[in-house]
All heavy atoms as a GROMACS GRO file, in nm:
protein
  409
    1MET      N    1  16.222   2.990  -3.066
    1MET     CA    2  16.302   2.901  -3.149
    1MET      C    3  16.347   2.985  -3.279
    1MET      O    4  16.456   2.965  -3.320
    1MET     CB    5  16.221   2.779  -3.190
    1MET     CG    6  16.207   2.681  -3.078
    1MET     SD    7  16.108   2.544  -3.137
    1MET     CE    8  16.219   2.418  -3.104
    2ILE      N    9  16.265   3.062  -3.334
    2ILE     CA   10  16.303   3.139  -3.457
    2ILE      C   11  16.289   3.291  -3.440
    2ILE      O   12  16.288   3.356  -3.540
    2ILE     CB   13  16.207   3.086  -3.588
    2ILE    CG1   14  16.066   3.117  -3.558
    2ILE    CG2   15  16.233   2.942  -3.608
    2ILE    CD1   16  15.970   3.094  -3.663
    3GLY      N   17  16.287   3.329  -3.309
    3GLY     CA   18  16.289   3.472  -3.290
    3GLY      C   19  16.148   3.540  -3.289
    3GLY      O   20  16.148   3.665  -3.308
    4ILE      N   21  16.049   3.476  -3.284
    4ILE     CA   22  15.921   3.537  -3.262
    4ILE      C   23  15.904   3.608  -3.136
    4ILE      O   24  15.938   3.545  -3.030
    4ILE     CB   25  15.808   3.440  -3.289
    4ILE    CG1   26  15.814   3.381  -3.426
    4ILE    CG2   27  15.671   3.499  -3.271
    4ILE    CD1   28  15.709   3.272  -3.459
    5SER      N   29  15.848   3.728  -3.128
    5SER     CA   30  15.841   3.803  -3.004
    5SER      C   31  15.717   3.758  -2.926
    5SER      O   32  15.628   3.838  -2.900
    5SER     CB   33  15.832   3.954  -3.031
    5SER     OG   34  15.732   3.994  -3.105
    6LYS      N   35  15.707   3.624  -2.883
    6LYS     CA   36  15.594   3.578  -2.801
    6LYS      C   37  15.654   3.524  -2.670
    6LYS      O   38  15.766   3.481  -2.666
    6LYS     CB   39  15.529   3.472  -2.880
    6LYS     CG   40  15.459   3.516  -3.013
    6LYS     CD   41  15.326   3.578  -2.983
    6LYS     CE   42  15.256   3.608  -3.118
    6LYS     NZ   43  15.130   3.657  -3.092
    7PRO      N   44  15.576   3.532  -2.572
    7PRO     CA   45  15.633   3.478  -2.435
    7PRO      C   46  15.643   3.314  -2.451
    7PRO      O   47  15.564   3.257  -2.511
    7PRO     CB   48  15.528   3.501  -2.338
    7PRO     CG   49  15.401   3.542  -2.420
    7PRO     CD   50  15.446   3.588  -2.552
    8ALA      N   51  15.750   3.272  -2.396
    8ALA     CA   52  15.770   3.131  -2.390
    8ALA      C   53  15.803   3.079  -2.240
    8ALA      O   54  15.872   3.144  -2.179
    8ALA     CB   55  15.884   3.082  -2.477
    9MET      N   56  15.742   2.976  -2.210
    9MET     CA   57  15.773   2.918  -2.072
    9MET      C   58  15.902   2.834  -2.066
    9MET      O   59  15.908   2.743  -2.154
    9MET     CB   60  15.664   2.835  -2.026
    9MET     CG   61  15.672   2.776  -1.895
    9MET     SD   62  15.517   2.689  -1.848
    9MET     CE   63  15.570   2.595  -1.712
   10ALA      N   64  16.002   2.877  -1.990
   10ALA     CA   65  16.114   2.805  -1.982
   10ALA      C   66  16.100   2.695  -1.888
   10ALA      O   67  16.066   2.704  -1.766
   10ALA     CB   68  16.238   2.895  -1.936
   11ILE      N   69  16.132   2.572  -1.932
   11ILE     CA   70  16.127   2.454  -1.848
   11ILE      C   71  16.267   2.383  -1.855
   11ILE      O   72  16.333   2.363  -1.953
   11ILE     CB   73  16.026   2.349  -1.894
   11ILE    CG1   74  15.888   2.402  -1.889
   11ILE    CG2   75  16.034   2.218  -1.832
   11ILE    CD1   76  15.780   2.320  -1.959
   12ALA      N   77  16.310   2.354  -1.737
   12ALA     CA   78  16.449   2.289  -1.720
   12ALA      C   79  16.554   2.370  -1.782
   12ALA      O   80  16.656   2.317  -1.838
   12ALA     CB   81  16.449   2.144  -1.775
   13GLY      N   82  16.544   2.508  -1.767
   13GLY     CA   83  16.654   2.588  -1.815
   13GLY      C   84  16.652   2.632  -1.965
   13GLY      O   85  16.739   2.699  -2.010
   14SER      N   86  16.552   2.589  -2.035
   14SER     CA   87  16.547   2.614  -2.176
   14SER      C   88  16.409   2.649  -2.223
   14SER      O   89  16.306   2.581  -2.199
   14SER     CB   90  16.594   2.491  -2.259
   14SER     OG   91  16.578   2.520  -2.399
   15GLY      N   92  16.382   2.758  -2.297
   15GLY     CA   93  16.268   2.793  -2.357
   15GLY      C   94  16.221   2.706  -2.464
   15GLY      O   95  16.099   2.675  -2.484
   16ASN      N   96  16.320   2.647  -2.539
   16ASN     CA   97  16.291   2.546  -2.642
   16ASN      C   98  16.209   2.424  -2.585
   16ASN      O   99  16.125   2.377  -2.634
   16ASN     CB  100  16.411   2.514  -2.715
   16ASN     CG  101  16.461   2.616  -2.812
   16ASN    OD1  102  16.388   2.712  -2.845
   16ASN    ND2  103  16.581   2.607  -2.848
   17MET      N  104  16.263   2.385  -2.468
   17MET     CA  105  16.202   2.263  -2.408
   17MET      C  106  16.058   2.292  -2.371
   17MET      O  107  15.965   2.211  -2.378
   17MET     CB  108  16.277   2.217  -2.285
   17MET     CG  109  16.405   2.144  -2.318
   17MET     SD  110  16.479   2.080  -2.166
   17MET     CE  111  16.641   2.036  -2.234
   18GLY      N  112  16.032   2.423  -2.322
   18GLY     CA  113  15.900   2.464  -2.284
   18GLY      C  114  15.810   2.466  -2.405
   18GLY      O  115  15.691   2.418  -2.400
   19LEU      N  116  15.864   2.510  -2.508
   19LEU     CA  117  15.785   2.522  -2.638
   19LEU      C  118  15.752   2.374  -2.682
   19LEU      O  119  15.629   2.344  -2.726
   19LEU     CB  120  15.848   2.588  -2.753
   19LEU     CG  121  15.874   2.750  -2.729
   19LEU    CD1  122  15.958   2.805  -2.840
   19LEU    CD2  123  15.736   2.815  -2.734
   20VAL      N  124  15.849   2.288  -2.690
   20VAL     CA  125  15.830   2.155  -2.746
   20VAL      C  126  15.737   2.073  -2.653
   20VAL      O  127  15.673   1.983  -2.703
   20VAL     CB  128  15.965   2.085  -2.758
   20VAL    CG1  129  15.951   1.941  -2.798
   20VAL    CG2  130  16.055   2.160  -2.872
   21SER      N  131  15.745   2.099  -2.534
   21SER     CA  132  15.662   2.014  -2.434
   21SER      C  133  15.510   2.072  -2.433
   21SER      O  134  15.428   1.991  -2.384
   21SER     CB  135  15.730   2.004  -2.304
   21SER     OG  136  15.713   2.136  -2.243
   22THR      N  137  15.485   2.182  -2.472
   22THR     CA  138  15.347   2.243  -2.460
   22THR      C  139  15.277   2.260  -2.595
   22THR      O  140  15.161   2.244  -2.603
   22THR     CB  141  15.353   2.376  -2.388
   22THR    OG1  142  15.436   2.471  -2.450
   22THR    CG2  143  15.391   2.359  -2.246
   23LEU      N  144  15.345   2.315  -2.695
   23LEU     CA  145  15.274   2.352  -2.816
   23LEU      C  146  15.203   2.231  -2.889
   23LEU      O  147  15.099   2.254  -2.940
   23LEU     CB  148  15.368   2.421  -2.912
   23LEU     CG  149  15.412   2.556  -2.883
   23LEU    CD1  150  15.508   2.621  -2.974
   23LEU    CD2  151  15.288   2.650  -2.862
   24PRO      N  152  15.269   2.115  -2.902
   24PRO     CA  153  15.190   1.997  -2.962
   24PRO      C  154  15.057   1.973  -2.889
   24PRO      O  155  14.958   1.937  -2.951
   24PRO     CB  156  15.290   1.891  -2.965
   24PRO     CG  157  15.413   1.945  -2.951
   24PRO     CD  158  15.408   2.074  -2.873
   25ILE      N  159  15.062   1.981  -2.756
   25ILE     CA  160  14.944   1.949  -2.667
   25ILE      C  161  14.841   2.058  -2.697
   25ILE      O  162  14.720   2.030  -2.717
   25ILE     CB  163  14.976   1.945  -2.525
   25ILE    CG1  164  15.079   1.828  -2.504
   25ILE    CG2  165  14.854   1.921  -2.441
   25ILE    CD1  166  15.140   1.823  -2.364
   26ILE      N  167  14.876   2.186  -2.700
   26ILE     CA  168  14.784   2.294  -2.725
   26ILE      C  169  14.730   2.283  -2.858
   26ILE      O  170  14.606   2.304  -2.873
   26ILE     CB  171  14.851   2.428  -2.698
   26ILE    CG1  172  14.897   2.450  -2.558
   26ILE    CG2  173  14.766   2.544  -2.756
   26ILE    CD1  174  14.983   2.564  -2.532
   27ALA      N  175  14.807   2.261  -2.968
   27ALA     CA  176  14.755   2.237  -3.100
   27ALA      C  177  14.653   2.122  -3.110
   27ALA      O  178  14.555   2.134  -3.182
   27ALA     CB  179  14.866   2.210  -3.205
   28TYR      N  180  14.680   2.012  -3.038
   28TYR     CA  181  14.588   1.890  -3.042
   28TYR      C  182  14.462   1.937  -2.976
   28TYR      O  183  14.356   1.896  -3.041
   28TYR     CB  184  14.655   1.773  -2.975
   28TYR     CG  185  14.570   1.659  -2.977
   28TYR    CD1  186  14.561   1.577  -3.074
   28TYR    CD2  187  14.482   1.632  -2.864
   28TYR    CE1  188  14.479   1.454  -3.078
   28TYR    CE2  189  14.407   1.518  -2.867
   28TYR     CZ  190  14.406   1.434  -2.972
   28TYR     OH  191  14.316   1.326  -2.956
   29ASP      N  192  14.468   2.006  -2.874
   29ASP     CA  193  14.343   2.044  -2.806
   29ASP      C  194  14.261   2.138  -2.883
   29ASP      O  195  14.140   2.122  -2.881
   29ASP     CB  196  14.389   2.108  -2.666
   29ASP     CG  197  14.260   2.143  -2.591
   29ASP    OD1  198  14.194   2.048  -2.534
   29ASP    OD2  199  14.231   2.263  -2.572
   30GLU      N  200  14.327   2.233  -2.956
   30GLU     CA  201  14.251   2.325  -3.039
   30GLU      C  202  14.181   2.257  -3.152
   30GLU      O  203  14.069   2.294  -3.191
   30GLU     CB  204  14.338   2.440  -3.091
   30GLU     CG  205  14.387   2.537  -2.990
   30GLU     CD  206  14.471   2.638  -3.043
   30GLU    OE1  207  14.509   2.640  -3.166
   30GLU    OE2  208  14.511   2.732  -2.964
   31ILE      N  209  14.245   2.152  -3.205
   31ILE     CA  210  14.186   2.088  -3.321
   31ILE      C  211  14.069   1.985  -3.267
   31ILE      O  212  13.966   1.989  -3.332
   31ILE     CB  213  14.284   2.011  -3.402
   31ILE    CG1  214  14.379   2.102  -3.462
   31ILE    CG2  215  14.230   1.907  -3.496
   31ILE    CD1  216  14.505   2.036  -3.531
   32ASN      N  217  14.092   1.917  -3.159
   32ASN     CA  218  14.008   1.809  -3.123
   32ASN      C  219  13.922   1.836  -2.998
   32ASN      O  220  13.792   1.829  -3.020
   32ASN     CB  221  14.080   1.671  -3.100
   32ASN     CG  222  14.154   1.631  -3.236
   32ASN    OD1  223  14.078   1.623  -3.330
   32ASN    ND2  224  14.272   1.592  -3.220
   33ASN      N  225  13.975   1.860  -2.887
   33ASN     CA  226  13.884   1.845  -2.764
   33ASN      C  227  13.827   1.979  -2.721
   33ASN      O  228  13.713   1.981  -2.694
   33ASN     CB  229  13.970   1.782  -2.655
   33ASN     CG  230  14.018   1.646  -2.684
   33ASN    OD1  231  13.952   1.575  -2.760
   33ASN    ND2  232  14.129   1.604  -2.614
   34LYS      N  233  13.909   2.085  -2.704
   34LYS     CA  234  13.871   2.197  -2.648
   34LYS      C  235  13.812   2.176  -2.499
   34LYS      O  236  13.713   2.238  -2.448
   34LYS     CB  237  13.763   2.274  -2.729
   34LYS     CG  238  13.812   2.311  -2.863
   34LYS     CD  239  13.734   2.415  -2.925
   34LYS     CE  240  13.769   2.434  -3.073
   34LYS     NZ  241  13.863   2.540  -3.090
   35ASP      N  242  13.886   2.095  -2.430
   35ASP     CA  243  13.854   2.058  -2.291
   35ASP      C  244  13.957   2.120  -2.201
   35ASP      O  245  14.076   2.073  -2.204
   35ASP     CB  246  13.853   1.911  -2.270
   35ASP     CG  247  13.800   1.871  -2.133
   35ASP    OD1  248  13.769   1.959  -2.047
   35ASP    OD2  249  13.811   1.747  -2.093
   36GLU      N  250  13.926   2.230  -2.131
   36GLU     CA  251  14.027   2.300  -2.046
   36GLU      C  252  14.092   2.223  -1.938
   36GLU      O  253  14.216   2.228  -1.926
   36GLU     CB  254  13.970   2.432  -1.998
   36GLU     CG  255  14.071   2.523  -1.933
   36GLU     CD  256  14.016   2.650  -1.892
   36GLU    OE1  257  13.891   2.673  -1.911
   36GLU    OE2  258  14.090   2.730  -1.836
   37GLU      N  259  14.003   2.149  -1.876
   37GLU     CA  260  14.071   2.062  -1.760
   37GLU      C  261  14.168   1.968  -1.818
   37GLU      O  262  14.278   1.948  -1.760
   37GLU     CB  263  13.963   1.994  -1.690
   37GLU     CG  264  14.012   1.918  -1.565
   37GLU     CD  265  13.895   1.850  -1.481
   37GLU    OE1  266  13.773   1.879  -1.516
   37GLU    OE2  267  13.929   1.772  -1.393
   38LYS      N  268  14.129   1.890  -1.924
   38LYS     CA  269  14.231   1.797  -1.977
   38LYS      C  270  14.351   1.861  -2.033
   38LYS      O  271  14.452   1.804  -2.018
   38LYS     CB  272  14.155   1.714  -2.083
   38LYS     CG  273  14.230   1.588  -2.138
   38LYS     CD  274  14.155   1.510  -2.252
   38LYS     CE  275  14.060   1.425  -2.184
   38LYS     NZ  276  13.995   1.338  -2.280
   39LEU      N  277  14.337   1.977  -2.088
   39LEU     CA  278  14.452   2.054  -2.144
   39LEU      C  279  14.538   2.088  -2.022
   39LEU      O  280  14.667   2.064  -2.043
   39LEU     CB  281  14.403   2.170  -2.215
   39LEU     CG  282  14.520   2.273  -2.258
   39LEU    CD1  283  14.599   2.207  -2.368
   39LEU    CD2  284  14.452   2.399  -2.316
   40ILE      N  285  14.500   2.135  -1.918
   40ILE     CA  286  14.580   2.173  -1.806
   40ILE      C  287  14.652   2.050  -1.749
   40ILE      O  288  14.759   2.057  -1.724
   40ILE     CB  289  14.497   2.239  -1.698
   40ILE    CG1  290  14.453   2.383  -1.759
   40ILE    CG2  291  14.577   2.261  -1.571
   40ILE    CD1  292  14.345   2.447  -1.655
   41LYS      N  293  14.574   1.935  -1.734
   41LYS     CA  294  14.642   1.816  -1.682
   41LYS      C  295  14.740   1.771  -1.770
   41LYS      O  296  14.854   1.720  -1.738
   41LYS     CB  297  14.532   1.714  -1.659
   41LYS     CG  298  14.453   1.733  -1.544
   41LYS     CD  299  14.351   1.629  -1.531
   41LYS     CE  300  14.249   1.656  -1.403
   41LYS     NZ  301  14.152   1.551  -1.387
   42SER      N  302  14.721   1.776  -1.917
   42SER     CA  303  14.820   1.724  -2.014
   42SER      C  304  14.944   1.806  -2.013
   42SER      O  305  15.050   1.763  -2.014
   42SER     CB  306  14.747   1.728  -2.145
   42SER     OG  307  14.634   1.649  -2.150
   43ILE      N  308  14.926   1.942  -2.010
   43ILE     CA  309  15.040   2.021  -1.992
   43ILE      C  310  15.132   2.011  -1.867
   43ILE      O  311  15.258   2.002  -1.869
   43ILE     CB  312  15.011   2.179  -2.015
   43ILE    CG1  313  14.952   2.201  -2.160
   43ILE    CG2  314  15.125   2.267  -1.989
   43ILE    CD1  315  14.907   2.339  -2.186
   44THR      N  316  15.054   1.991  -1.763
   44THR     CA  317  15.135   1.965  -1.639
   44THR      C  318  15.211   1.835  -1.639
   44THR      O  319  15.322   1.832  -1.599
   44THR     CB  320  15.029   1.952  -1.518
   44THR    OG1  321  14.947   2.082  -1.513
   44THR    CG2  322  15.090   1.933  -1.389
   45LEU      N  323  15.154   1.732  -1.692
   45LEU     CA  324  15.220   1.608  -1.701
   45LEU      C  325  15.333   1.614  -1.797
   45LEU      O  326  15.445   1.564  -1.766
   45LEU     CB  327  15.119   1.480  -1.739
   45LEU     CG  328  15.187   1.351  -1.777
   45LEU    CD1  329  15.239   1.306  -1.626
   45LEU    CD2  330  15.081   1.249  -1.815
   46SER      N  331  15.316   1.684  -1.917
   46SER     CA  332  15.428   1.695  -2.006
   46SER      C  333  15.546   1.783  -1.953
   46SER      O  334  15.661   1.743  -1.965
   46SER     CB  335  15.377   1.768  -2.129
   46SER     OG  336  15.482   1.790  -2.217
   47SER      N  337  15.508   1.884  -1.869
   47SER     CA  338  15.613   1.963  -1.811
   47SER      C  339  15.690   1.890  -1.702
   47SER      O  340  15.808   1.891  -1.698
   47SER     CB  341  15.546   2.089  -1.749
   47SER     OG  342  15.476   2.169  -1.838
   48LEU      N  343  15.612   1.808  -1.611
   48LEU     CA  344  15.678   1.734  -1.522
   48LEU      C  345  15.774   1.624  -1.579
   48LEU      O  346  15.884   1.596  -1.520
   48LEU     CB  347  15.577   1.670  -1.424
   48LEU     CG  348  15.506   1.770  -1.326
   48LEU    CD1  349  15.391   1.705  -1.265
   48LEU    CD2  350  15.604   1.841  -1.236
   49THR      N  351  15.725   1.555  -1.686
   49THR     CA  352  15.799   1.455  -1.748
   49THR      C  353  15.933   1.524  -1.808
   49THR      O  354  16.038   1.466  -1.800
   49THR     CB  355  15.721   1.389  -1.862
   49THR    OG1  356  15.599   1.340  -1.804
   49THR    CG2  357  15.796   1.287  -1.923
   50THR      N  358  15.926   1.644  -1.869
   50THR     CA  359  16.030   1.707  -1.927
   50THR      C  360  16.134   1.743  -1.820
   50THR      O  361  16.252   1.725  -1.844
   50THR     CB  362  15.990   1.840  -1.998
   50THR    OG1  363  15.894   1.802  -2.110
   50THR    CG2  364  16.103   1.907  -2.060
   51ILE      N  365  16.084   1.803  -1.703
   51ILE     CA  366  16.181   1.832  -1.605
   51ILE      C  367  16.246   1.716  -1.544
   51ILE      O  368  16.367   1.722  -1.520
   51ILE     CB  369  16.096   1.910  -1.486
   51ILE    CG1  370  16.057   2.044  -1.540
   51ILE    CG2  371  16.180   1.926  -1.370
   51ILE    CD1  372  15.951   2.114  -1.452
   52TYR      N  373  16.171   1.606  -1.528
   52TYR     CA  374  16.232   1.488  -1.469
   52TYR      C  375  16.336   1.422  -1.566
   52TYR      O  376  16.444   1.379  -1.515
   52TYR     CB  377  16.122   1.382  -1.439
   52TYR     CG  378  16.166   1.247  -1.385
   52TYR    CD1  379  16.197   1.243  -1.249
   52TYR    CD2  380  16.181   1.140  -1.467
   52TYR    CE1  381  16.254   1.126  -1.191
   52TYR    CE2  382  16.234   1.019  -1.411
   52TYR     CZ  383  16.267   1.017  -1.282
   52TYR     OH  384  16.306   0.892  -1.227
   53SER      N  385  16.314   1.433  -1.684
   53SER     CA  386  16.403   1.363  -1.779
   53SER      C  387  16.532   1.441  -1.811
   53SER      O  388  16.624   1.398  -1.851
   53SER     CB  389  16.330   1.328  -1.918
   53SER     OG  390  16.308   1.456  -1.981
   54THR      N  391  16.522   1.571  -1.776
   54THR     CA  392  16.646   1.658  -1.800
   54THR      C  393  16.733   1.662  -1.673
   54THR      O  394  16.848   1.706  -1.676
   54THR     CB  395  16.599   1.792  -1.844
   54THR    OG1  396  16.515   1.856  -1.753
   54THR    CG2  397  16.546   1.787  -1.977
   55TYR      N  398  16.685   1.641  -1.563
   55TYR     CA  399  16.760   1.638  -1.432
   55TYR      C  400  16.800   1.516  -1.378
   55TYR      O  401  16.756   1.411  -1.386
   55TYR     CB  402  16.693   1.730  -1.332
   55TYR     CG  403  16.690   1.879  -1.362
   55TYR    CD1  404  16.572   1.942  -1.393
   55TYR    CD2  405  16.803   1.952  -1.374
   55TYR    CE1  406  16.569   2.075  -1.415
   55TYR    CE2  407  16.807   2.089  -1.396
   55TYR     CZ  408  16.690   2.141  -1.424
   55TYR     OH  409  16.688   2.273  -1.456
   0.00000   0.00000   0.00000
């Protein structure tokens, strides 16, 4: 989004959508849960919802 040289997952044709759909979930997990299984499920659901809503 601002030119940082970090890898980003492109979802539905846009790296910005990948960032917006995953970073808030990752930040929440780092602050509160630290539960890897729940993190993976949450990112998967967010990614699928993003893909579904854009196509």
